[in-house]
DRENMI-856774 format. One record per residue (C-alpha): x, y, z; residue in three letters. Coordinates in steps of 0.001 Angstrom, whole numbers, plus 500000, padded with zeros to 6 digits. Last residue first. Example, Ala and Ser with C-alpha at 12.3 -4.5 7.8 and 13.67 -1.06 7.14 Angstrom:
513670498940507140SER
512300495500507800ALA
***
This chain:
453133493255507123ASN
451422490945504504GLU
453199488226502213ILE
453392485483505128TYR
455411482111504098ASP
455111479880501050GLY
458419480044499931LYS
458973483818500627VAL
459507484292496767ARG
456716482119495812ILE
454430483876497838VAL
455596486991496467ARG
454786485986493182GLU
451277485051494225ILE
450669488427495556ARG
451794490234492208GLU
449710488094490071ARG
446579488959492574PHE
447211492557492145ASN
445192492799488889GLU
441999491733491189VAL
442637494746493732SER
442937497373490797ALA
439916496147489051ARG
437592496204491893LEU
439037499653492673LYS
438314500930489171ASP
434915499288489305GLN
433892502065491716PRO
432035500892495225ILE
428809502880495104LYS
426610499964494281VAL
427896498099497635TRP
427133500701499519GLU
423668500692498844ARG
423479497371498921GLN
424978497101502614LEU
422928499951503592SER
419895498166502582GLN
420441494896503992LYS
421764496636507271LEU
418463498069507799ALA
416608494830507151ASP
418986493260509700VAL
417218495792512047SER
417940499166514194SER
421560499553512672HIS
424779500773514228ALA
426987503673512433VAL
430090503098510283SER
428888499856508784CYS
427896500371505244ALA
430600502632504162LYS
433858500834506303ALA
432151497395505978GLU
432266497694501823LEU
435934498768501950LEU
436936496007504507SER
435179493444502261TRP
436658494720499042VAL
440275494661499979CYS
442638491811501439PHE
439338489310501321ASP
437445489790498681MET
440800490264496678PRO
441873486914497703ASN
445501485978497952LEU
446185487416501834ASP
442916485330502726PRO
445049482061502157SER
444872479694504614SER
445293476756501991PRO
446497477771498492PRO
443717476979495621TRP
444442474145493141MET
443595471155494842GLU
440198472525495868LYS
439368472956492362SER
439896476277490297TRP
437078476423487486PHE
436591477027483792ARG
433768477295482143PRO
431307476896484649PHE
428825474372484921GLN
430125470679485154ARG
433333471584486976SER
431048473636489694CYS
428467470687490002TRP
431422468203490539ASP
433196470561493005GLN
430061471210494841THR
429042467357495468LYS
432243466452496056ARG
432784468722499287SER
435131471701498725THR
432765474693498634HIS
430499473558501717SER
433559472848503852PRO
435225476291503487ALA
438341476245501402GLY
437901479241499027ASP
436416479702495779GLN
437496480753492563GLN
435856480830488703PHE
437597481048485404THR
436325483000482406PHE
435812482245479213PRO
433747485037476863HIS
430723483587475361ASP
428271485613477616LYS
430665487485479959PHE
427684489514481788HIS
424527487765481435LYS
426316484186482013LYS
427791485846485232MET
424563486738486459GLU
422857483211485637GLU
426197481820487736LEU
425129484028490831ALA
421707482626490753PRO
422744478918490333VAL
425952479352492963LEU
424252481172495806ILE
420860479238497125ASP
420842476336495232ASN
424561475433495347ILE
425274476734498629TYR
422006475467500150ARG
422831471916498880ASP
426385471837500028SER
425855473013503424ASN
425307476579504678ILE
423728476808508153LYS
420855479476508363VAL
420917480687511758GLY
421038484175510460GLN
419633484739506744GLU
422184484178504089VAL
422396487450501724PHE
423559487701498008ILE
424793490844496990LEU
424549491258493419PRO
428001490252491427SER
430299492484490476LYS
432170493014487095TRP
435065494176484928THR
438037493002486522LYS
436539490532488498SER
434119490430491501ILE
432144488111493620ALA
429704488675496607ALA
427869486184499483TRP
426962487975502624VAL
425883486489506021MET
423750488632508198LEU
423800489246512008SER
421956489913514954SER
424132491093517967PRO
424690488802520611LYS
426204490016523909GLN
425533493482522432ARG
428643496330522029ARG
427843499979521986TYR
429951502691520156VAL
430739505833522319THR
431813509173521144ARG
428611510440519125VAL
426145508756521192SER
427368510521524480ASP
427395513781523378LYS
430604515547523115ILE
431061518811524812ASP
431913517411528004ALA
434947515667527009LEU
436576519162526324SER
437141521453523213LYS
435965518694520688ALA
437189516523518249TYR
435940512803517966VAL
438568510505516561ARG
438550507189514612ASP
442369506296513635ASN
443615503904516130GLN
440731501928517515ASN
439213501765514075ASN
435053501634513879PHE
432511499268513623GLN
428896499843514147ALA
426542496886515307GLU
424130495626513026ILE
426396492553512322THR
428160491336509284PHE
429198487859508235LEU
431482487784505186LYS
431539485349502211GLU
434080484984499277ASP
434184485184495533SER
436969485781493122PHE
435837485830489413ILE
438913485414487364ILE
439208487030483553GLU
442826486196482142GLN
442570482822483748ALA
440379481831480670ALA
443644482367478137THR
445536480048480481ASP
449377480180479752THR
450617482468482044LYS
448177482805484613LEU
448161479087484936GLU
451739478637485381ARG
451194481219488444LEU
448271479028489746LEU
450480476048489865ILE
453386477793491287GLN
450868479415494083ALA
449720475567494722ARG
453278474452495203GLU
454066477422497783LEU
451002477332499541ARG
451334473605500194LYS
454860474097501685GLN
453047476797503795LYS
450670474462504786GLN
452484471942505811LEU
454783474014507815PRO
451930475452509645THR
450267478592508977LEU
448232480607511359PHE
446417483657509342GLN
447950486814511011ARG
446770489734513392LYS
449358492637514385ARG
450318494449517198MET
451685497972516561LYS
455028499205516458TYR
456682501697519002PRO
460227503171518139SER
463129502550520798LEU
466083504533520461ARG
467680503948523580LEU
468060507395525044ASP
465705509001522666LYS
462578506922522449ARG
462544505067525440VAL
464135507684527816ILE
462360510394526721THR
458838508445527256ARG
460121507588530781MET
460898511146531239SER
457309512017530193THR
455515509319532081ASN
457103510333535633SER
459530508239537062VAL
459073505961540299ASN
460604502682538299MET
457096500577538377ASP
455011503831537622LYS
457317504394534539ALA
457076501310533500LEU
453193501213534108LYS
453042504331531776ARG
455599503150529293ILE
453228499787528504SER
455346496805528362ARG
455433494832524982LYS
459497494594524542PRO
459383492089527568ASN
462953490840528582ARG
464662493327526415ARG
462278496313527774MET
463534495377531110ARG
466820495526530547GLU
467105498712528611ARG
464773500407531672VAL
467873499182533835ALA
470296500253531396ASN
468780503633531429VAL
468082504339535175VAL
471783503546535901LYS
472552505780533005LYS
470684508434534632THR
467464509999533222ARG
465206510485536371ALA
467964512413538721THR
469867514364536261ARG
472329517138537461PRO
470426520811537951ARG
472034523498536087GLY
475273523422533941SER
476691520794531775ARG
480311519541532517ARG
481951519630529187ARG
481820516354527417ASP
484630513824527720GLU
487854513762525345SER
489924515207527741THR
492435518152528142GLY
489637520490528702LEU
490483523256526653GLU
492451521927524123LYS
490230518866523764PHE
487279521096523696ARG
488981522825520414ASN
490116519755518965VAL
486589518288519207VAL
485015521653518144HIS
487418522003514989TYR
487090517892513898VAL
483288518375513968THR
482871521597512080SER
485169520415509431LYS
482858517425508723ALA
484762513815508581VAL
486371511963505775LYS
488796510569508513LEU
492240511176506552LEU
491321514413504715LYS
489456515831508074ILE
492225514799509844ILE
495067516167507521GLU
492853519672507415SER
492689519936511561ASN
496874519371511498THR
498241516100512823LYS
500564515985515221GLY
500382512826516889ALA
498036514289519553ARG
495906515537516888HIS
495690512189515108LEU
494608510886518398GLN
491926513426519384ILE
490160512812515953ILE
490151509171516511ALA
488933509324520009GLU
486225511782518775ARG
485237509234515979GLN
485107506267518255SER
487377503569518144MET
487368500398515815ASN
487188502426512600GLU
490544503958513181ILE
492014500695513491TYR
490267499545510141SER
491442502695508341HIS
494882501070506945VAL
492743497579506215ALA
490097499501504155THR
493132501327502290SER
494362497946500835GLY
493276495101502488GLY
496415492854502185PRO
498230495167504375SER
501312496846504805PRO
501399498805508432ARG
501803502580507732LYS
498382503552509889LEU
498887500664512163VAL
502528502252513263SER
501143505520513054TYR
498876504781515938PHE
501280502803518035ARG
503414505659518087GLN
500344508024518728ALA
499809505560521752GLU
503411505917523134THR
503662509811522600PHE
500077510104525070ASP
501471507572527433GLU
504685509817527915LYS
502891512696528053LYS
500479511128530880GLN
503922509943532855ASN
505334513648533040THR
508758514060531580PRO
507921516345528788GLY
506687515618525643MET
506420519196524444ASN
504947519460520922TYR
506353521222518119ILE
504699521780514990ARG
505910523378512240HIS
504212522385508542SER
501329524272510041ARG
503337527565510240PRO
503529528756513770GLY
502416528697516922LYS
504502526552520186LEU
502300524024521646VAL
503007524236525254THR
503839522125528225ASP
507704523139528194LYS
509218525803525991GLU
512567524257524883SER
512146524944521082ARG
513885523020518101CYS
513018523914514565THR
514658521552511597GLN
515346522613508186SER
515822520188505461MET
516925521329502109ARG
514454521995499383SER
515768525437498688ASP
511944526769499273LYS
512293525309502799ASN
511717521318503810THR
509606520392506588SER
510373519300510329CYS
508318518205513244SER
509858518057516654VAL
508728516037519763LEU
510641517510522735LEU
512481515949525105ASN
514273518655526815ASP
516432519273523780LYS
515396517213520958GLY
513626514095520364ARG
511548513917516946GLY
513948511427515163SER
515496514271513349ALA
516653515726516730CYS
518545512666517666GLU
519653511805514306GLN
519597508181512721GLU
516837506207514221PRO
514233507980511951SER
511023507817513406TYR
509709511358513558LEU
511251512361510559PHE
510406509756508353ARG
507217509007509725LEU
506101512591508902ARG
507654512747505080PHE
505620509160504511GLN
502508510816505753LEU
502627513948504147TRP
503391511848500624SER
500376509777501241PRO
500995505677501793LEU
501378503500499048LEU
499866500009499989MET
***
C-alpha cells in the first residue's frame, strides 16, 4: 500500500533512528516536526519551552513531550497509531482504516491531533465534517480530555445511566411493556420514561398484528399451489378473467378503528355520549353476505339469513345458481375462471362436481392455496371497503343493514375492484419468493 506523501514525510522524520533531532527528540525531550524550505533543504526547528504548543506555520509544529507519565503514554499511543497506519495490509486502504473504525470518531480525532496532525489532515484522513474536527480539537485543548463539558443546571435524577440501563434490560426481557406502567414501577414520570425509551434507547413503538396461522405443511402447500396458479396465469386465456368469491358475516353493530377514529371537541363535556360511544351487545343480529368480483364485473349481494347453516345443497341452490345466471349475462361467450376458498361447503365432492360441470373454467380445491385470505381480493380489499362505509353507524335491524350494504356496494367504483384483482398475480409471485410464508406486514 502506498502511503500519502505527507504521511511518508512525517513518519521518516518522526521515527528515523539516525539523528536525535530528526527522530523527533531534541533538547528537553521535545517532539519536533520538520519540513523542507524553498531550497528543498531540510530545516529543523527546536524549541525548549515546556507544556506548550508553539504556534507557527502548519508544517512546523512542536509538542512538548515532557517527563510526565501521561505525556509519555500519549506519545506511545501516537506511535502505535502511526505504526498501524503504515503497516502493509492486503486489504488496502480499507484495512488501513480498520484501527480508526474500532474507536469512536472523537477518539480518532484526538489521537491524530496528539500525533501532530493538522485539522485539515484529520478531515481528509477520517472524512468527517470540518466543524466536527474543530469542535473536538478545541474542546480537547480546553479540557485536556475527550469527555463532554460539565453541564450547567440541576443534575439529572431520572435519566441517569443507571435508570437507562435498567429500562433497557426490562424492555429486552419484555418489549410489550406499557410506558405508563414502566414509569410507575420505576418511580419516574411518564414524560421522562417516554424520553428514555424514544431518545436514549432509540426505540419506536409498533402495532400488534393479526395473521392467519400457517403450519409448515400449509406453507409448503401454499408454495406448490402458488406455482401452479402462476403457470395458469401465464398460459390459460380463461385465467385472464378470474371471478373471486367469498362470504362475510356482518352485524348490526357499528364498526370503528381504535387507532384512527377520533372525535374532536374542546372538552369531553362537549361531546354527546351517543357520538363518542360505540355500544356492543352480547349476541347482535347478524347477516351472512356472499359476493364475487372480477376486473370488469361485480355480482349482486346474496344474503343468507341468521341461523341458516350453509351446506352443499344450500350453497349450490341459494348462491351458485343465481350467481351463475348473472355471470352468463355479463360474460356471455367469453371464457372466465371461477374461484372459491376452502370452506367445507365449497370443497365437498357434490359442490366440486357441480362447479366442474357448470363453469367454463374452475379452480378445484387442489389448486387454491390453503389458509390464504391474503390472496383473495375479497378478503384483503373489498370487504373492508364495504364494511367501512355500510357499518360506520349502528343499524336498528337486519333489514336496515341489508339496505345499507346494498347501497354502498353499488357505490364502490369498478376501478378499485379492477386494481385489487390485478394485484393477485403480484401476490402469488410474492408467496413464491417467500417460500409460502406470510406476505403481508
